[in-house]
N, C-alpha and C positions, 0 to 999 in steps of 0.2 A: 504493500500500500504506500509506504513512504517513497519508494522509487517512482511510483506512478504520479504521486503528488509533485515530487521534485521535477520529474520529467515534464509534467504539464506546465510548471512554472518556467522551466528553461525554454520550452517551445513558445510560450507566450512572450517572454522577453525577446527571444530571437526574432519573432515575427514583427516586432516594432519597426517603424520606419527608421532608417539608418541615422538621420539627424537626431531623432529622439534617443536612439541607442547611444549615440556619441555623448549626449548629455549625461547619460547614466554611467558610462564607463570612464569618462574623463578624457584628458588630452591624448592625442594620438601618440603611439609608441613608434619611434623610428630608430632602427639599428641597421648598420651596414647599408645605408641608403634604401632601406625597405621600410614600408609602413605596415604595421600589424593591422590586419583587417578588423573592422569594428566587431564582427561576429566572433572572431578568434579572441579578441580582447575581452569580450563578454565571458567566453568560456574560461579564460585564464583567471578573470576576476572572481567568477563563481567558485572555481576550484580553490582559490586562495581563501575565500570567505568560509568554505566548508571546514577549513582547518584540519584536514586529514593528516595523520602522522606520516613521517617519511618512511620509505621502504626499510631503512636501516633499523627501524623500531618494530618491524613486523616479521613474523615467520612467513614461509612460503604459503602456508594455508591461509593465513590472515590476508596476505597480499592478494591472493586469488579472490577471496571474498570481497575485498575492497574494489578491485578492478571489475568484478562482475556487477557490483552495485552501481559503479560509475557508468558502466556500459548500459545498464537498464535506464539510468537517468537520462542519458544522452541519445538513446536509441530512437525514440520517436515512434510513430505508428508503424506497425509491421507492414512490410511491402508484400503484396500478394503475388504469388507465382502459381501456375496450374498444379504443379506436383512437387512434393519434397519427400524423399525417402531415405531411410537409414541404410547404411552399408557396413559390412565388416570385411576389411582387407587383410589378407594373410601377411603377417610380418615375421621377422626373425625371432621376436620375443613374444609372439602371440598376435591375436587379431588387433587391427588398428581400426578404430571407429571412424566413420566418414558419413557425409550427408550429401545427397545428390539433389540439385535444384534444376528443374526442367522448365524452360520458358515457353511462352507462346510461339507458335510456328507461323508467323506472318509471312505470306508470300512465298512459302517454300513447299515443295512436294511432300506429301504425307509420309512417304517412305524414305526420304533423303536423310542421311545421317547428319547430325549437328556437329559443330565444333565443341570441344570440351576444355574447360579451364580447371586445372587442379590447383586448389587454393590452400595456402598455409597461413594460418592466423598469426598475428603479432603477439607480443607479450614477453619479450626478453628471454624466450625459451623456458620461462618459469610460470607465467600466468596466461590467461586467455583460454578460450575453448570454442566449440562450435556455436555456443549461444552468444558469446560476446561479439562475434562477427557475422551473425545470422543475417542482419539486414544488409550488410555489405555484399554478401554473396547473392542475396535475393535481388539487389539492385543491379549487380553486374549481369546476372542471368537475364533479367527482364529487359535491360536497356541494350544489351549486346546481341541477344538472341542465341547466346552460347550456353550450353549446359555447364554447370559449375559443380565440381566435387570438392567439398571442404574436408580437410583431413585433420583428425584429432590425434596428432602425433604425441609421443611421450614427452613429458615435461621434467625439467630439473627442479630440485636437486635429487629427486628419487631416481631419475634417469639422466645422467650427465652425458656430455658429448662423448661419442657420436650418435647417441640414441635418436635424437631428433632428425638428423640428416639421413640416418639409415631408414627411419620410417618414411621420410619424405621421398627418398629414392624408390623404396618399395611401393609406395602409393602411386607414384608416377608410372612405374613399370606396369603395375596392375591396370591402371587406366588405359594404357596403350594395348596391353594384351587382351583386355576385356572390353575394348571400346564398343564392339558391336552390341554386347549385352547392355551397355550403358547408353545405347542409342547414338553413339558418336562415331566419327570418322577417325581411325587410328593415325592418319597422317595430319590431323588437325587438332592435336592435343597440346595445350599451352600450360605453362606454370605461372603462378602468381603468388604474391604474399605481401604483407606490410611489415616493416621493421624486421624483427627476427624472422618472420615468415618470408620476407623478401630475401633474407640471407639464405633460407632453405631453397627457395625457388632458383636463385642464382647458383647455388651449390648443385642442384639437380642438373641445371643446364651445363655446368662445367663438367660434371661427372660423365654426362652423355658425350661431351666433346672429346674427352681424353680416354674414356673407357670403352667406347663402342656401345652397342645396344641401341634401343630406341632413344630418340632425341626429341625434345620439345620443338614444336613449330614456332613458338613465340614465348617471350617472357615479359610479364607485366609486373613491374616492381613499384611499390609505394614506399617512399622514404626508407629504403633498405639499410639495415645494419650490416656492413660488409667487411669491417676490419675491427677485430677485437684486440688489436695490438696498438695501433697508432691513432693518435688524436689529431685532428686537423683544426684549422682556425675556427670553424663553426662551433667547436666545443667551447672555446673561450668566449665567443659572442653570445651563445644561446644556452650555455650549460646550466643556467639557473633562471627561474622565473617564467618559463614558457612551457610548462607541463612536464615534458621529459627533461630530466636533469642529468648532469654528469654523474652525480652521486647515484642516481637510479641505475645508470648503465654499469657502474662498478658493482652494484649489488647484484644485478643480473649475472654479470661475469663470474662473480664469486660462487653463485649457485650452479652455473652451467658448466664451467670448466672443471675437469677432474684434476688437471695439472696445468701450470702456467704455460707449458710448451704447447698445449693443445691449440692455443690461439694462433700459433704459427702454421697450423695445418690448413691448406686451402679449403678443406671441407668445412672448416670452422670460420675462416676468414677468406672469402672468395677473392678479395683484393691481394691476398698473399700469393696467388697463383702467378707463375712467371709468364704464362702465355694464356690468353683468353681466345685464341683463334678457334673457330669452329663452333662457338657458342650460338645459341638461338638469337634471332633478331629480337630487339628489346624496345619497350617503351618504359621509361623510368620517370617517376614522379617524385620530386623532392618538395619539402616544405621550407620556406624561407627562414622561419624562426625555429630551427631544429638543429641540435648539435650534430645530427647525422647528415646534414645537408651536403657538406662538401665531399664526403666519401661516396654518396650516391652519384654526384656529378663527376667525380673522378672515375668511377666505374664506367660511366658512359664514355668518357674520353678513352679509357683503356680498351673498351670494346671497339670503338671506332678505329683506333690505331691498329687493332688486330684484324680489321677488315669486316667487322660485324655491323650490319645495318642497325642503327640505334637512333631513337629520338628521346630527348630529355626535356621535361617540362617542369620548371620551377614554379610552384604556387607560392609566390613571394610573400604574400601576406598571411600565410597560414602556419599552424603549428603541427608538430608531430601528433599523429592520432586523428587527424581531421576526418578521415574517411568514415570513422565510427559515428560521425554526427550528420550523416547524409540526409536524415529526415528532420534536421534542426536548421532553421534558417535557409539560406540560399547558396552561399559561396561554396560549401563542401559539395553540395549536389552538383553544381556546375563543374567543379573539378573532376568529380567522379564520372559525370556524363562524358567529358572529354576522353577519359581513360577507357570507358566502355566503347566509345567510337573507335579508338585505336585498336582495341581488342577485336572488334568486329572486322576491321580492315585487315589486321594481322592474321586472322584465321579465315579470311575469305577463301572460298574454294578455288 
């Protein structure tokens, strides 16, 4: 009940005309020649007013509960798709939970297979699940016309690196091998994810490039966390006060890595790979006010230098996590609509 009440309040505030919203949130915030969008500034202000404890003060279990509550608050109305079904994917350590979202078939032959997007949720490899990213997957399926298979990979610290990437790779291979059963074309299977999920999607694309076997047709990455070793300038600019903090990233690393040397493994830090040639074409979305901004854009440069077709879109006024507010306000929806369009083109038959 509390999340519904809070969610209604957030939606009501975000729906206000921007000039009125500006009066509520205060003067514009400008950093690195970027202006924080007024809707993002509202989200930052509301989170600060909530006075939630830092991750350093929480166990993994408590952190998951907090993130789930925040996701319910900012989720908004559920987006409708014709069919959603649960799946169990065989994994090395047992079944991996998953969820398939089936969109409308506008203008397509009834028996023609769809494209398929394998989606890995964000959450620093520690928090998040199928529910926290349910509306994101519904939106991408509805707006792109592509089927979406969300993967409930194992989380740390119960399952440290490389459990998550092992599950992600197994889920992708399952999607290709069982594409016909999933109503999809095995040559049009893409990978996607946000933050830590973007790490896993990029990791799957790299494993396919260097190890043979089925390869993604496309990768769609939202503010991916791609380097668990090096910190770029955006850490110093946005490492505090814009939702995701540098301290949060350190907390996630402590829970995810079994050994400090794990971070040097390209399966953990895709930017640590010496060569990115052969990776799938990519559309990469970064957020301007995000400590991970620079590494996402550097990954795009590395892909381009390796001969991979890539487009990068910086949503300059937004913060990390904005896709989870797709039903709140307007700006996140517009950004995700662009990404859905890129996915539709990327998987065009």
